[in-house]
N, C-alpha and C positions, 0 to 999 in steps of 0.2 A: 147822465146826471140831470136831476132835474130839479125844480124850485118848488118848495111847498109852503104854502101860506098858511097855514095849521095855526101857527103863533099868532097871527094877525086875528083869527076866529077866536082863540082863547083870551087875547087880550081885550078884543070886544065885549066878550062875557064877563071878565074882570071888572070893565069898566060899565057894566051894564047899559050897552050901545047895541043897537040894531045897525044891520047894513045902511039902511036909510039914514039913522043918524051920522053913520060914516060918509056917505054921500055927502050931506050937507054942511058937516064939520070940517072935512077934508076937501071940500069943492072939486069932488071927482064924479064922473058920470056913472050910469047904472051900467053902460058897457063895460067901464072898467071893473067895476065889481063883479060882474058876469065873470070877465077873463080871469080876475081873482080866485072865484069860486071854483073855476075849472081849472086852476092852477097854469094858465096859459102865460105866454110874455106878456110883461106890460112895461111902460115906460120909466125911466128913472124919475120924471117929472112926475108921475102918479106917485110912486113910490115916495118922492121927497115930500110930497104934500100931505100923505098920509102920517109920514114920522113927525112933521111939522104940527099937524092936527092933533095927534094922540101923544106928542111930547115923548117920542121913542126915537130908536135908532133902527137901522135895518134889520139887526140881529133880532130885534124884539118882534118883528112880523115875518120875518122870512128865514128858511132854512135851506140847504144844498142836500137833496137827497141825492148819495150814490147810486147808480145803476147794479142791481144784483148781477154778480157774476155768476153764469152756469156752473152747476157742480160737473167736475170731471168725471168721465166714467173709468172704472179700472177696469184693465186690459187683462 
C-alpha cells in the first residue's frame, strides 16, 4: 500500500493556491512539499499543519492506494 496526496493538489487548485502559498500558509518547508510531491512519507506534524492551515481533515488531503495484485496465470 502507498499514500497518495493527489487530493491535496486538487484542494490547492480548488482554493486557487500554489505550493509556495501552501508553504507559507501552513508553515512547512520546501523539503516537505518535495516529499509530498514524490509521495514520500511525511511526519504527522506536517500533515496536521496542512490540515489546520487549509481547514480540512486528513481524508481531504491524502488517501491510501492498495498495491495491485498480480494476475494469476491459468494452468
